[in-house]
C-alpha positions in Angstrom: 0.0 0.0 0.0 1.8 3.2 -1.1 1.6 6.2 1.2 2.9 9.4 -0.3 3.6 12.5 1.7 3.8 15.9 0.2 5.2 18.8 2.1 4.3 22.3 0.8 3.9 25.8 1.9 0.6 26.9 3.4 -2.0 28.4 1.1 -2.8 25.9 -1.6 -6.5 25.7 -2.4 -8.8 22.8 -1.7 -9.1 22.4 -5.5 -5.3 22.2 -5.9 -5.2 19.6 -3.1 -7.8 17.5 -4.8 -6.1 17.8 -8.2 -2.8 16.7 -6.6 -4.3 13.8 -4.7 -6.1 12.6 -7.9 -3.0 12.9 -10.0 -0.7 11.2 -7.6 -3.2 8.4 -7.0 -3.6 7.8 -10.8 0.2 7.8 -11.3 0.8 5.4 -8.4 -1.8 3.0 -9.7 -0.4 3.1 -13.3 3.2 2.7 -12.1 2.7 0.2 -9.3 -0.3 -1.7 -10.6 -2.3 -1.2 -7.4 -5.9 -0.4 -6.9 -7.0 3.2 -6.0 -8.1 2.1 -2.6 -4.6 1.1 -1.7 -3.1 4.6 -2.2 -2.9 7.3 0.5 -1.7 10.8 -0.1 -0.9 13.0 2.9 -0.5 16.7 2.4 1.4 18.6 5.1 1.2 22.4 4.9 4.1 24.3 6.5 4.2 28.1 7.1 7.0 29.7 5.0 8.4 31.2 8.1 9.1 27.6 9.3 10.9 26.6 6.1 14.4 27.6 5.2 16.3 27.5 1.9 19.8 28.7 1.0 20.3 30.1 4.5 17.1 32.2 4.4 13.5 31.8 5.6 11.3 31.2 2.7 8.9 33.9 4.0 11.7 36.4 3.2 13.2 34.7 0.1 9.8 34.2 -1.6 7.4 36.8 -0.1 5.0 36.8 -3.0 4.6 33.0 -3.5 
């Protein structure tokens, strides 16, 4: 049973989450040959101020995203 975890910044919409979950599920089923019921997708939203990249907080590095 594949469990896929996606970590992303806060702020994606419910529609984007649904699209991501559907797309990842379809891809896992195609690649792994498993039924849809076997696939779990976990989305973890993290505030940009709690995420660092290249020695900076992402809230400062990417203020408009």
